[in-house]
ROTINU-807741 format. One record per residue (C-alpha): residue number from 1; x, z, y; residue in three letters; chain. Coordinates in pm, 1 decimal. Layout:
NUM,X,Z,Y,Ala,A .
...
***
This chain:
1,636.1,1425.7,1739.3,Unk,A .
2,280.2,1354.3,1621.0,Unk,A .
3,359.7,983.1,1588.8,Unk,A .
4,674.5,1050.6,1387.2,Unk,A .
5,487.9,1282.7,1149.5,Unk,A .
6,208.6,1026.1,1113.4,Unk,A .
7,452.5,743.9,1042.1,Unk,A .
8,650.6,941.0,782.8,Unk,A .
9,331.9,1068.0,617.6,Unk,A .
10,181.4,718.7,601.2,Unk,A .
11,506.8,578.3,462.8,Unk,A .
12,549.2,841.3,192.8,Unk,A .
13,184.2,849.8,83.9,Unk,A .
14,159.2,471.4,70.0,Unk,A .
15,475.0,428.3,-137.1,Unk,A .
16,387.7,722.0,-363.8,Unk,A .
17,49.4,581.2,-461.8,Unk,A .
18,198.1,234.2,-496.1,Unk,A .
19,457.2,351.0,-749.0,Unk,A .
20,240.3,614.4,-918.4,Unk,A .
21,-93.6,434.8,-943.9,Unk,A .
22,-33.0,61.9,-903.7,Unk,A .
23,304.6,41.9,-1075.1,Unk,A .
24,349.9,315.5,-1335.2,Unk,A .
25,-19.1,344.4,-1425.5,Unk,A .
26,-176.9,8.3,-1342.1,Unk,A .
27,101.8,-229.7,-1441.6,Unk,A .
28,273.3,-26.9,-1717.8,Unk,A .
29,29.2,239.9,-1842.6,Unk,A .
30,314.1,487.0,-1874.5,Unk,A .
31,58.6,769.4,-1886.0,Unk,A .
32,-312.9,829.5,-1933.1,Unk,A .
33,-576.2,996.9,-1718.8,Unk,A .
34,-952.2,1049.1,-1727.0,Unk,A .
35,-1184.9,800.2,-1557.7,Unk,A .
36,-1263.5,1057.9,-1291.2,Unk,A .
37,-897.8,1106.6,-1199.4,Unk,A .
38,-842.7,730.1,-1215.2,Unk,A .
39,-1115.5,682.2,-955.3,Unk,A .
40,-967.4,961.5,-741.5,Unk,A .
41,-621.2,803.8,-737.2,Unk,A .
42,-768.1,455.8,-689.8,Unk,A .
43,-941.5,580.9,-375.3,Unk,A .
44,-627.3,761.5,-259.6,Unk,A .
45,-431.7,438.0,-298.9,Unk,A .
46,-681.5,254.1,-81.7,Unk,A .
47,-685.0,528.5,181.4,Unk,A .
48,-307.4,553.8,197.1,Unk,A .
49,-239.1,178.9,208.3,Unk,A .
50,-529.9,104.0,441.1,Unk,A .
51,-504.5,-243.4,589.5,Unk,A .
52,-233.7,-344.8,340.3,Unk,A .
53,-412.4,-230.5,23.1,Unk,A .
54,-286.4,-408.9,-288.9,Unk,A .
55,-534.5,-461.2,-569.6,Unk,A .
56,-426.4,-319.2,-907.1,Unk,A .
57,-492.0,-654.4,-1075.1,Unk,A .
58,-294.3,-865.2,-830.2,Unk,A .
59,-9.5,-616.7,-819.6,Unk,A .
60,-4.2,-567.4,-1196.2,Unk,A .
61,7.0,-936.3,-1285.6,Unk,A .
62,293.1,-1004.7,-1044.3,Unk,A .
63,486.9,-706.1,-1167.9,Unk,A .
64,452.0,-798.6,-1534.2,Unk,A .
65,567.6,-1150.4,-1451.7,Unk,A .
66,862.1,-1001.2,-1262.6,Unk,A .
67,972.2,-812.8,-1573.1,Unk,A .
68,925.6,-1107.8,-1806.1,Unk,A .
69,1109.9,-1354.2,-1578.7,Unk,A .
70,1342.0,-1119.8,-1391.1,Unk,A .
71,1569.5,-1312.4,-1152.2,Unk,A .
72,1491.0,-1649.0,-1312.2,Unk,A .
73,1316.0,-1937.4,-1133.9,Unk,A .
74,982.3,-1808.5,-1269.0,Unk,A .
75,1024.1,-1462.6,-1114.0,Unk,A .
76,755.5,-1435.1,-839.5,Unk,A .
77,976.8,-1224.9,-611.4,Unk,A .
78,1346.1,-1242.1,-685.6,Unk,A .
79,1605.2,-1268.7,-404.8,Unk,A .
80,1792.4,-1506.1,-634.2,Unk,A .
81,1530.3,-1769.1,-553.6,Unk,A .
82,1507.7,-1728.7,-174.9,Unk,A .
83,1747.4,-1739.6,119.2,Unk,A .
84,1596.2,-1438.4,295.8,Unk,A .
85,1347.6,-1157.7,248.5,Unk,A .
86,1081.9,-1314.3,473.8,Unk,A .
87,1050.9,-1636.9,273.2,Unk,A .
88,1051.3,-1432.8,-48.0,Unk,A .
89,761.6,-1214.8,66.2,Unk,A .
90,559.9,-1507.1,204.6,Unk,A .
91,586.2,-1680.5,-133.0,Unk,A .
92,497.3,-1352.4,-304.6,Unk,A .
93,188.3,-1319.5,-85.7,Unk,A .
94,60.7,-1663.8,-187.1,Unk,A .
95,108.2,-1585.7,-556.3,Unk,A .
96,-49.4,-1241.4,-517.8,Unk,A .
97,-351.1,-1387.0,-335.0,Unk,A .
98,-409.5,-1638.6,-614.6,Unk,A .
99,-445.1,-1357.7,-869.7,Unk,A .
100,-603.9,-1090.2,-648.5,Unk,A .
101,-878.2,-1327.8,-530.3,Unk,A .
102,-922.5,-1492.7,-871.6,Unk,A .
103,-808.7,-1837.0,-756.5,Unk,A .
104,-580.1,-1871.3,-1058.5,Unk,A .
105,-562.0,-1707.5,-1398.4,Unk,A .
106,-232.8,-1575.5,-1534.7,Unk,A .
107,-94.1,-1616.3,-1885.2,Unk,A .
108,-300.4,-1400.9,-2119.8,Unk,A .
109,-5.6,-1172.4,-2193.1,Unk,A .
110,6.7,-1060.7,-1828.1,Unk,A .
111,-365.6,-990.4,-1792.0,Unk,A .
112,-588.0,-694.9,-1876.6,Unk,A .
113,-570.9,-317.7,-1877.2,Unk,A .
114,-579.2,-270.8,-1499.8,Unk,A .
115,-777.6,4.2,-1327.9,Unk,A .
116,-1084.8,-163.5,-1181.2,Unk,A .
117,-1325.9,-45.4,-913.2,Unk,A .
118,-1498.3,-356.7,-773.8,Unk,A .
119,-1637.7,-178.2,-467.1,Unk,A .
120,-1299.2,-48.6,-353.2,Unk,A .
121,-1104.4,-358.2,-459.2,Unk,A .
122,-1337.8,-590.0,-266.7,Unk,A .
123,-1329.3,-358.3,34.4,Unk,A .
124,-950.8,-359.0,21.2,Unk,A .
125,-944.5,-740.6,32.8,Unk,A .
126,-1205.5,-760.2,310.7,Unk,A .
127,-1064.8,-868.1,646.1,Unk,A .
128,-1327.2,-680.5,847.3,Unk,A .
129,-1218.1,-359.3,676.8,Unk,A .
130,-851.3,-447.1,730.3,Unk,A .
131,-909.9,-503.0,1101.4,Unk,A .
132,-1095.5,-171.9,1117.6,Unk,A .
133,-793.8,5.3,965.2,Unk,A .
134,-563.7,-169.2,1211.3,Unk,A .
135,-784.8,-68.0,1501.5,Unk,A .
136,-773.8,293.3,1385.3,Unk,A .
137,-392.8,284.5,1381.6,Unk,A .
138,-385.7,140.9,1735.8,Unk,A .
139,-628.0,402.9,1866.9,Unk,A .
140,-422.9,679.2,1707.2,Unk,A .
141,-109.7,550.9,1879.3,Unk,A .
142,-289.5,519.7,2210.9,Unk,A .
143,-387.1,884.0,2184.1,Unk,A .
144,-52.7,1031.3,2077.1,Unk,A .
145,232.6,802.4,2190.2,Unk,A .
146,470.1,991.0,2419.8,Unk,A .
147,751.6,735.7,2453.6,Unk,A .
148,748.8,353.9,2477.3,Unk,A .
149,980.8,307.7,2175.4,Unk,A .
150,717.7,459.6,1946.9,Unk,A .
151,507.9,145.5,1979.2,Unk,A .
152,773.7,-35.3,1775.2,Unk,A .
153,657.8,163.3,1471.5,Unk,A .
154,296.3,47.0,1496.9,Unk,A .
155,325.4,-295.8,1324.6,Unk,A .
156,463.3,-132.4,1010.1,Unk,A .
157,132.2,46.5,954.6,Unk,A .
158,-50.8,-286.1,929.5,Unk,A .
159,165.3,-413.0,640.2,Unk,A .
160,300.0,-92.8,486.7,Unk,A .
161,246.7,-200.6,123.2,Unk,A .
162,426.1,-535.2,155.3,Unk,A .
163,712.4,-367.9,346.3,Unk,A .
164,770.0,-137.9,50.8,Unk,A .
165,758.0,-434.5,-184.3,Unk,A .
166,1009.9,-622.3,28.1,Unk,A .
167,1254.0,-329.9,30.1,Unk,A .
168,1227.6,-275.9,-345.0,Unk,A .
169,1246.0,-636.8,-457.5,Unk,A .
170,1517.3,-744.0,-213.9,Unk,A .
171,1742.1,-437.0,-196.9,Unk,A .
172,1684.2,-344.7,-560.9,Unk,A .
173,1828.4,-679.6,-669.0,Unk,A .
174,2099.0,-706.2,-403.0,Unk,A .
175,2257.0,-371.7,-317.1,Unk,A .
176,2382.2,-73.4,-513.6,Unk,A .
177,2525.5,2.8,-854.9,Unk,A .
178,2438.6,-89.7,-1213.4,Unk,A .
179,2407.8,137.7,-1515.6,Unk,A .
180,2303.4,-135.6,-1759.2,Unk,A .
181,2353.7,-502.9,-1828.1,Unk,A .
182,1993.4,-626.2,-1833.5,Unk,A .
183,2057.4,-997.8,-1815.2,Unk,A .
184,1944.5,-992.7,-1451.1,Unk,A .
185,2090.7,-874.7,-1117.9,Unk,A .
186,1880.8,-556.8,-1078.0,Unk,A .
187,2054.2,-260.2,-916.2,Unk,A .
188,2000.9,104.3,-831.6,Unk,A .
189,2018.8,124.0,-454.1,Unk,A .
190,1992.8,500.2,-398.0,Unk,A .
191,2088.7,782.9,-638.9,Unk,A .
192,1818.5,995.8,-472.4,Unk,A .
193,1544.9,754.9,-376.9,Unk,A .
194,1381.1,933.8,-83.9,Unk,A .
195,1291.4,596.3,70.6,Unk,A .
196,1064.6,439.7,-194.1,Unk,A .
197,986.1,735.6,-423.5,Unk,A .
198,1192.4,609.0,-718.3,Unk,A .
199,1126.4,235.9,-694.6,Unk,A .
200,1485.9,159.2,-598.8,Unk,A .
201,1608.8,251.6,-947.6,Unk,A .
202,1549.4,-112.8,-1035.9,Unk,A .
203,1837.4,-144.5,-1282.4,Unk,A .
204,1721.7,155.6,-1485.1,Unk,A .
205,1359.6,42.6,-1474.1,Unk,A .
206,1439.7,-310.4,-1583.0,Unk,A .
207,1629.4,-170.7,-1880.1,Unk,A .
208,1352.3,66.8,-1987.2,Unk,A .
209,1028.2,-67.0,-1845.0,Unk,A .
210,805.2,185.5,-2022.6,Unk,A .
211,997.2,500.2,-1928.9,Unk,A .
212,803.4,706.4,-1670.5,Unk,A .
213,1132.7,844.4,-1535.4,Unk,A .
214,1313.8,575.0,-1339.9,Unk,A .
215,1625.8,792.0,-1309.7,Unk,A .
216,1873.1,776.3,-1599.8,Unk,A .
217,2194.9,955.3,-1505.5,Unk,A .
218,2240.7,1324.5,-1424.9,Unk,A .
219,2287.2,1267.6,-1051.5,Unk,A .
220,1984.8,1038.8,-1011.4,Unk,A .
221,1655.0,1182.3,-884.0,Unk,A .
222,1320.6,1003.8,-913.1,Unk,A .
223,1082.4,1197.4,-682.7,Unk,A .
224,763.9,1045.1,-825.2,Unk,A .
225,857.8,1146.1,-1179.1,Unk,A .
226,898.2,1505.8,-1062.0,Unk,A .
227,542.7,1495.9,-926.7,Unk,A .
228,424.4,1337.1,-1251.2,Unk,A .
229,577.1,1622.2,-1451.5,Unk,A .
230,363.0,1868.1,-1255.1,Unk,A .
231,49.8,1654.4,-1292.6,Unk,A .
232,118.1,1631.9,-1665.5,Unk,A .
233,172.9,2008.4,-1692.5,Unk,A .
234,-161.1,2089.1,-1528.0,Unk,A .
235,-348.1,1829.0,-1735.6,Unk,A .
236,-430.7,1571.1,-1467.9,Unk,A .
237,-229.3,1303.1,-1645.5,Unk,A .
238,-98.8,1276.3,-2002.0,Unk,A .
239,245.8,1128.9,-2052.9,Unk,A .
240,265.3,1208.0,-2425.1,Unk,A .
241,19.6,964.1,-2579.2,Unk,A .
242,3.1,681.7,-2327.5,Unk,A .
243,-104.0,342.6,-2456.9,Unk,A .
244,185.7,98.1,-2432.5,Unk,A .
245,105.1,-233.0,-2271.1,Unk,A .
246,238.5,-522.9,-2477.0,Unk,A .
247,432.0,-743.5,-2241.8,Unk,A .
248,800.0,-835.8,-2211.7,Unk,A .
249,986.1,-528.4,-2086.7,Unk,A .
250,1338.9,-446.9,-2191.8,Unk,A .
251,1379.1,-132.0,-2400.4,Unk,A .
252,1151.5,141.3,-2532.7,Unk,A .
253,1088.2,501.5,-2440.8,Unk,A .
254,1293.9,619.1,-2740.4,Unk,A .
255,1586.2,405.5,-2634.0,Unk,A .
256,1547.2,523.0,-2274.8,Unk,A .
257,1567.3,887.2,-2379.2,Unk,A .
258,1874.9,821.9,-2594.9,Unk,A .
259,2050.3,625.6,-2322.2,Unk,A .
260,1968.2,883.7,-2055.1,Unk,A .
261,2097.1,1164.5,-2277.8,Unk,A .
262,2425.0,983.3,-2340.3,Unk,A .
263,2471.0,905.8,-1970.7,Unk,A .
264,2405.6,1266.9,-1872.1,Unk,A .
265,2664.6,1396.7,-2120.5,Unk,A .
***
């Protein structure tokens, strides 16, 4: 039971901070927060992702490119360009590494505005630290495993962040239903996205890239947005006056609200 709780907790915390901090804040700036809270959530993202920590800069650049070139040959991680999810994610890793490690510079329109904490970002890219995280996961399993099949869960802890990315970018452009014609193949995979905390509302998000609520219809539930509403209410984040990043994303917040209202009617 301890292993199951640990796995579920690691999964949910990792994907929450990926969508909340790296995606909605780092890549899109859908809300604002103080520098102190930014540092807090930056550290939480590192702690939750552990050995598979994704730097805000590397993640943000790839995601902005994904919106600008969605499902075209220039999209860094579209299933339209690859025969299977493994080759897609290996190619994504190479592109991510180029930007995360500063080997290449992106187009100017995709750069800037990311949360930066050099100490944590360098630690997150350090292989000694990654091995230390992996060792901690192994030791935890050695202590609490009660059945042989539980060991099959262990490898997922090492690459938790990329696993979430693979699910979102493959399933979110392959399986499910569509609310909007975005000019791409994005889909909403789950009406209640308990698996990736709202990330599988890809069709909605590709229509309205700056809307903090990835759900659009009355039956759709975006768990991360519900948390964000509470954080906004208590003053930890501010969703009312967020600076809008200028990069190619389809739709505006005003349009998103109007469309969501009409769909809910």
